[in-house]
C-alpha positions as a Markdown table, in Angstrom:
| # | Residue | x | y | z |
|---|---|---|---|---|
| 1 | Met | -43.5 | 51.6 | -43.2 |
| 2 | Lys | -45.9 | 49.1 | -41.5 |
| 3 | Lys | -44.8 | 46.6 | -44.0 |
| 4 | Ile | -41.0 | 47.3 | -43.2 |
| 5 | Asn | -41.6 | 47.1 | -39.5 |
| 6 | Ala | -43.5 | 43.9 | -39.7 |
| 7 | Ile | -40.6 | 42.4 | -41.8 |
| 8 | Leu | -37.9 | 43.6 | -39.3 |
| 9 | Ala | -40.0 | 42.3 | -36.3 |
| 10 | Cys | -40.2 | 38.9 | -38.1 |
| 11 | Met | -36.5 | 39.0 | -38.8 |
| 12 | Phe | -35.7 | 39.7 | -35.1 |
| 13 | Ala | -38.0 | 37.0 | -33.9 |
| 14 | Ile | -36.3 | 34.4 | -36.4 |
| 15 | Ser | -32.9 | 35.6 | -35.1 |
| 16 | Gly | -34.0 | 35.3 | -31.5 |
| 17 | Leu | -35.4 | 31.7 | -32.0 |
| 18 | Met | -32.1 | 30.8 | -33.9 |
| 19 | Phe | -30.1 | 32.2 | -31.0 |
| 20 | Val | -32.1 | 30.2 | -28.5 |
| 21 | Arg | -31.5 | 27.0 | -30.5 |
| 22 | Tyr | -27.8 | 27.8 | -30.7 |
| 23 | Met | -27.5 | 28.2 | -27.0 |
| 24 | His | -29.5 | 25.1 | -26.4 |
| 25 | Thr | -27.2 | 23.2 | -28.8 |
| 26 | Leu | -24.1 | 24.6 | -27.1 |
| 27 | Lys | -25.2 | 23.6 | -23.8 |
| 28 | Ser | -26.1 | 20.1 | -24.9 |
| 29 | Cys | -22.8 | 19.7 | -26.5 |
| 30 | Lys | -20.9 | 20.9 | -23.3 |
| 31 | Glu | -22.9 | 18.6 | -21.2 |
| 32 | Asn | -21.9 | 15.7 | -23.5 |
| 33 | Thr | -18.4 | 16.5 | -23.5 |
| 34 | Leu | -15.9 | 15.9 | -20.6 |
| 35 | Ile | -13.2 | 18.7 | -20.8 |
| 36 | Val | -10.1 | 17.3 | -19.2 |
| 37 | Gly | -7.1 | 19.3 | -18.1 |
| 38 | Thr | -3.6 | 17.7 | -18.2 |
| 39 | Ser | 0.0 | 18.5 | -18.2 |
| 40 | Ala | 1.6 | 16.4 | -20.9 |
| 41 | Asp | 5.1 | 16.5 | -19.6 |
| 42 | Tyr | 5.0 | 13.9 | -16.8 |
| 43 | Pro | 5.3 | 10.3 | -18.1 |
| 44 | Pro | 3.8 | 7.8 | -17.7 |
| 45 | Tyr | 0.8 | 9.8 | -16.5 |
| 46 | Ala | 0.5 | 12.3 | -19.3 |
| 47 | Thr | 3.0 | 12.9 | -22.3 |
| 48 | Ile | 3.2 | 13.6 | -26.0 |
| 49 | Asn | 3.5 | 10.8 | -28.4 |
| 50 | Leu | 6.2 | 12.2 | -30.7 |
| 51 | Glu | 5.0 | 10.2 | -33.7 |
| 52 | Thr | 1.3 | 11.0 | -33.6 |
| 53 | Asn | 1.7 | 14.4 | -31.6 |
| 54 | Glu | -1.3 | 12.9 | -29.5 |
| 55 | Ile | -1.5 | 13.2 | -25.7 |
| 56 | Val | -1.1 | 9.8 | -24.2 |
| 57 | Gly | -0.5 | 8.2 | -20.8 |
| 58 | Phe | -1.8 | 6.3 | -18.0 |
| 59 | Asp | -4.1 | 8.9 | -16.6 |
| 60 | Ile | -5.2 | 9.7 | -20.2 |
| 61 | Asp | -6.2 | 6.0 | -20.7 |
| 62 | Ile | -8.1 | 6.1 | -17.5 |
| 63 | Val | -10.1 | 9.2 | -18.3 |
| 64 | Arg | -10.7 | 8.2 | -21.8 |
| 65 | Gln | -12.4 | 4.9 | -20.5 |
| 66 | Val | -14.3 | 7.0 | -18.0 |
| 67 | Ala | -15.7 | 9.3 | -20.6 |
| 68 | Cys | -16.5 | 6.4 | -22.9 |
| 69 | Arg | -18.5 | 4.6 | -20.2 |
| 70 | Leu | -20.4 | 7.9 | -19.2 |
| 71 | Gly | -21.4 | 8.2 | -23.0 |
| 72 | Lys | -19.5 | 11.5 | -23.3 |
| 73 | Lys | -17.0 | 12.8 | -25.9 |
| 74 | Ile | -13.6 | 13.9 | -24.4 |
| 75 | Glu | -11.8 | 17.2 | -24.9 |
| 76 | Leu | -8.1 | 17.2 | -23.7 |
| 77 | Arg | -6.5 | 20.5 | -22.8 |
| 78 | Asp | -2.7 | 20.6 | -22.2 |
| 79 | Met | -1.3 | 23.3 | -20.0 |
| 80 | Pro | 1.5 | 23.9 | -17.4 |
| 81 | Phe | 0.7 | 22.0 | -14.2 |
| 82 | Asn | 0.4 | 24.9 | -12.1 |
| 83 | Tyr | -2.5 | 26.3 | -14.2 |
| 84 | Leu | -4.6 | 23.2 | -13.7 |
| 85 | Met | -6.2 | 24.1 | -10.2 |
| 86 | Phe | -6.9 | 27.5 | -11.5 |
| 87 | Asp | -8.6 | 26.5 | -14.5 |
| 88 | Leu | -10.8 | 24.0 | -12.7 |
| 89 | Tyr | -11.8 | 26.7 | -10.2 |
| 90 | Leu | -12.8 | 28.8 | -13.0 |
| 91 | Gly | -14.8 | 26.1 | -14.7 |
| 92 | Gln | -12.8 | 26.0 | -17.8 |
| 93 | Ile | -12.1 | 22.4 | -17.4 |
| 94 | Asp | -14.2 | 19.5 | -15.8 |
| 95 | Val | -11.5 | 17.2 | -14.6 |
| 96 | Ile | -7.9 | 17.2 | -14.0 |
| 97 | Ala | -6.0 | 14.0 | -15.1 |
| 98 | Ala | -2.3 | 14.8 | -14.6 |
| 99 | Gly | -0.7 | 12.3 | -12.0 |
| 100 | Leu | -2.4 | 14.3 | -9.3 |
| 101 | Thr | -2.0 | 13.3 | -5.7 |
| 102 | Pro | -5.0 | 13.9 | -3.2 |
| 103 | Asp | -3.0 | 15.4 | -0.5 |
| 104 | Glu | -4.9 | 17.2 | 2.4 |
| 105 | Asp | -4.0 | 20.7 | 1.2 |
| 106 | Arg | -5.5 | 20.0 | -2.4 |
| 107 | Lys | -8.5 | 18.4 | -0.7 |
| 108 | Lys | -9.5 | 21.6 | 0.7 |
| 109 | Ala | -9.8 | 23.1 | -2.7 |
| 110 | Val | -11.1 | 20.4 | -4.9 |
| 111 | Leu | -13.0 | 17.1 | -4.9 |
| 112 | Phe | -11.0 | 13.8 | -5.8 |
| 113 | Ser | -12.2 | 10.5 | -7.3 |
| 114 | Lys | -11.3 | 7.4 | -5.4 |
| 115 | Pro | -7.6 | 6.6 | -6.1 |
| 116 | Tyr | -6.9 | 4.3 | -9.1 |
| 117 | Leu | -3.2 | 3.9 | -8.2 |
| 118 | Thr | -1.5 | 3.6 | -4.9 |
| 119 | Ser | 2.0 | 2.8 | -3.3 |
| 120 | Asp | 4.2 | 5.0 | -5.5 |
| 121 | Pro | 7.1 | 6.3 | -3.3 |
| 122 | Leu | 9.3 | 9.2 | -4.0 |
| 123 | Ile | 12.8 | 8.6 | -5.0 |
| 124 | Ile | 16.1 | 10.6 | -4.8 |
| 125 | Val | 18.3 | 10.2 | -7.8 |
| 126 | Thr | 22.1 | 11.0 | -7.5 |
| 127 | Lys | 24.9 | 10.1 | -9.7 |
| 128 | Lys | 27.0 | 7.1 | -9.2 |
| 129 | Asp | 30.0 | 9.0 | -8.3 |
| 130 | Gln | 28.4 | 10.7 | -5.4 |
| 131 | Pro | 28.2 | 9.0 | -1.7 |
| 132 | Pro | 25.2 | 6.9 | -1.3 |
| 133 | Leu | 22.2 | 8.3 | 0.4 |
| 134 | Ser | 20.7 | 6.9 | 3.5 |
| 135 | Asp | 18.9 | 10.0 | 5.1 |
| 136 | Ile | 17.3 | 13.1 | 3.6 |
| 137 | Thr | 19.4 | 15.3 | 5.8 |
| 138 | Gln | 22.3 | 14.5 | 3.5 |
| 139 | Leu | 20.7 | 16.8 | 0.9 |
| 140 | Tyr | 21.0 | 19.9 | 3.3 |
| 141 | Gly | 22.9 | 22.6 | 1.4 |
| 142 | Lys | 22.5 | 20.7 | -1.8 |
| 143 | Ser | 20.7 | 21.8 | -4.9 |
| 144 | Val | 17.9 | 19.2 | -5.6 |
| 145 | Ala | 15.6 | 19.3 | -8.8 |
| 146 | Val | 11.8 | 18.7 | -8.6 |
| 147 | Asn | 9.1 | 18.8 | -11.1 |
| 148 | Thr | 7.2 | 22.1 | -10.5 |
| 149 | Gly | 4.0 | 21.6 | -8.4 |
| 150 | Tyr | 4.1 | 17.8 | -8.2 |
| 151 | Thr | 4.4 | 15.9 | -4.9 |
| 152 | Ser | 8.1 | 15.8 | -4.7 |
| 153 | Asp | 8.1 | 19.6 | -4.9 |
| 154 | Met | 5.6 | 19.9 | -2.1 |
| 155 | Phe | 7.2 | 17.4 | 0.0 |
| 156 | Leu | 10.6 | 18.8 | -0.1 |
| 157 | Ser | 9.5 | 22.4 | 0.3 |
| 158 | Lys | 9.2 | 21.6 | 4.0 |
| 159 | Tyr | 12.8 | 21.4 | 4.2 |
| 160 | Ser | 14.3 | 25.0 | 4.0 |
| 161 | Glu | 17.8 | 23.5 | 4.2 |
| 162 | Ile | 17.4 | 22.0 | 0.8 |
| 163 | Ser | 17.9 | 24.4 | -2.4 |
| 164 | Leu | 15.1 | 23.4 | -4.7 |
| 165 | Val | 15.5 | 23.7 | -8.6 |
| 166 | Arg | 12.0 | 23.7 | -10.0 |
| 167 | Leu | 12.2 | 22.2 | -13.5 |
| 168 | Lys | 9.3 | 21.2 | -16.0 |
| 169 | Ala | 10.0 | 17.8 | -17.0 |
| 170 | Thr | 11.8 | 14.6 | -15.9 |
| 171 | Ala | 14.1 | 15.0 | -19.0 |
| 172 | Asp | 15.1 | 18.4 | -17.8 |
| 173 | Ala | 16.0 | 17.2 | -14.4 |
| 174 | Ile | 18.1 | 14.1 | -15.7 |
| 175 | Met | 20.0 | 16.4 | -18.1 |
| 176 | Ala | 20.9 | 18.8 | -15.2 |
| 177 | Leu | 22.0 | 15.8 | -13.2 |
| 178 | Gln | 24.1 | 14.6 | -15.9 |
| 179 | Ala | 25.7 | 18.1 | -16.4 |
| 180 | Asn | 26.4 | 18.4 | -12.6 |
| 181 | Ser | 24.1 | 21.5 | -12.5 |
| 182 | Ile | 22.3 | 19.9 | -9.5 |
| 183 | Tyr | 23.2 | 17.4 | -6.9 |
| 184 | Ala | 20.1 | 15.3 | -7.0 |
| 185 | Phe | 16.6 | 14.9 | -8.5 |
| 186 | Ala | 13.4 | 14.0 | -6.6 |
| 187 | Thr | 10.5 | 12.3 | -8.2 |
| 188 | Ser | 7.8 | 9.5 | -8.2 |
| 189 | Gln | 9.3 | 6.1 | -8.6 |
| 190 | Ser | 6.8 | 5.3 | -11.6 |
| 191 | Ser | 7.7 | 8.4 | -13.6 |
| 192 | Leu | 11.4 | 7.7 | -13.1 |
| 193 | Ser | 11.2 | 4.1 | -14.0 |
| 194 | Leu | 9.6 | 4.7 | -17.2 |
| 195 | Phe | 12.0 | 7.6 | -18.2 |
| 196 | Leu | 15.1 | 5.4 | -17.4 |
| 197 | Ser | 13.8 | 2.5 | -19.2 |
| 198 | Thr | 13.4 | 4.4 | -22.4 |
| 199 | Gln | 16.8 | 6.1 | -22.1 |
| 200 | Lys | 18.8 | 3.1 | -21.0 |
| 201 | Thr | 21.0 | 5.2 | -18.5 |
| 202 | Glu | 19.8 | 3.5 | -15.3 |
| 203 | His | 23.4 | 2.3 | -14.5 |
| 204 | Asp | 24.6 | 6.0 | -14.4 |
| 205 | Phe | 22.6 | 6.7 | -11.2 |
| 206 | Gln | 21.9 | 5.5 | -7.5 |
| 207 | Phe | 18.7 | 5.6 | -5.9 |
| 208 | Phe | 17.3 | 6.4 | -2.4 |
| 209 | Thr | 13.7 | 5.7 | -1.5 |
| 210 | Ile | 12.3 | 8.4 | 1.0 |
| 211 | Pro | 10.7 | 6.5 | 3.8 |
| 212 | Thr | 6.7 | 6.9 | 4.3 |
| 213 | Thr | 6.2 | 8.4 | 1.0 |
| 214 | Glu | 3.7 | 6.4 | -1.0 |
| 215 | Asp | 1.8 | 8.6 | -3.4 |
| 216 | Ser | -1.6 | 7.7 | -4.8 |
| 217 | Tyr | -3.2 | 9.3 | -7.8 |
| 218 | Ala | -6.7 | 10.3 | -8.6 |
| 219 | Leu | -8.9 | 12.6 | -10.9 |
| 220 | Ala | -9.9 | 16.0 | -9.5 |
| 221 | Tyr | -13.2 | 18.1 | -10.0 |
| 222 | Gln | -14.6 | 21.3 | -8.7 |
| 223 | Lys | -15.6 | 21.4 | -5.0 |
| 224 | Asn | -19.2 | 21.4 | -5.7 |
| 225 | Asn | -19.4 | 18.7 | -8.3 |
| 226 | Glu | -20.4 | 15.8 | -6.1 |
| 227 | Lys | -22.6 | 14.5 | -8.9 |
| 228 | Leu | -19.5 | 14.0 | -11.3 |
| 229 | Gln | -17.5 | 12.6 | -8.4 |
| 230 | Gln | -20.0 | 9.8 | -7.8 |
| 231 | Gln | -20.5 | 8.9 | -11.3 |
| 232 | Ile | -16.7 | 8.6 | -12.0 |
| 233 | Asp | -16.3 | 6.7 | -8.8 |
| 234 | Asp | -18.9 | 4.2 | -9.9 |
| 235 | Val | -17.1 | 3.9 | -13.2 |
| 236 | Leu | -13.9 | 3.5 | -11.6 |
| 237 | Asp | -15.3 | 0.6 | -9.4 |
| 238 | Gln | -16.6 | -1.1 | -12.8 |
| 239 | Met | -13.2 | -0.8 | -14.2 |
| 240 | Glu | -11.8 | -2.4 | -11.3 |
| 241 | His | -14.3 | -5.3 | -11.2 |
| 242 | Asp | -14.1 | -6.1 | -14.9 |
| 243 | Gly | -10.2 | -5.9 | -15.1 |
| 244 | Thr | -10.0 | -2.8 | -17.3 |
| 245 | Leu | -8.0 | -0.9 | -14.7 |
| 246 | Gln | -5.5 | -3.9 | -14.3 |
| 247 | Lys | -5.1 | -3.9 | -18.2 |
| 248 | Ile | -4.2 | -0.2 | -18.2 |
| 249 | Lys | -1.8 | -0.6 | -15.3 |
| 250 | Lys | -0.1 | -3.4 | -17.1 |
| 251 | Lys | 0.2 | -1.4 | -20.3 |
| 252 | Trp | 1.9 | 1.5 | -18.6 |
| 253 | Gly | 4.1 | -0.7 | -16.3 |
| 254 | Phe | 2.3 | -0.8 | -13.0 |
| 255 | Ala | 1.5 | -4.5 | -12.9 |
């Protein structure tokens, strides 16, 4: 009996040691991996390459380069845009890279990196057969599509006279516009330009730039993660100085 108890005690000790080693390995692995949340339905910032089924985009190239320079592996998690802030709050992801604008409301909830892209205005798209827009008040009483949760959604939500139609992707909004299901579509200039350049349909539409709306884009982290914020800001400075950031901008049509 004593011999059996000794064997059992030995087995428990070994199991305990193995568990401790496993937890240490798991912690080490997590510390060396940057878990990045994105929403791959907002080109050129994040989208799915249909040939490779990989997540690609301007923000994705930025965060991959950041992870590389920090000596970390990267794990991308694709999810609906409105899940990102919640998952960041819960600690399920370390970083948001999804064409995120550091506005004042979001700054109350999360930390942001320094902006790596600025001066991206909001554009209103209407069909060529509609009267040209010269003021946002011309949209009163109209149905206007926006991408759910993005800056155009937040900006136009201030206008109760406009009926917002929230859609997931730019392609959905353009299709709705072509089908006359909506009167107009509001989005960022960069997102719209890339989509229209691939579809060759720019001549079907007219465009109105909303004055004083110039988006900037940044990565986001948990409110208490000043260490990661500083590390990534340092890397973004390096990328700015050595020309890497400019090369990525040029690749995605920003330069």
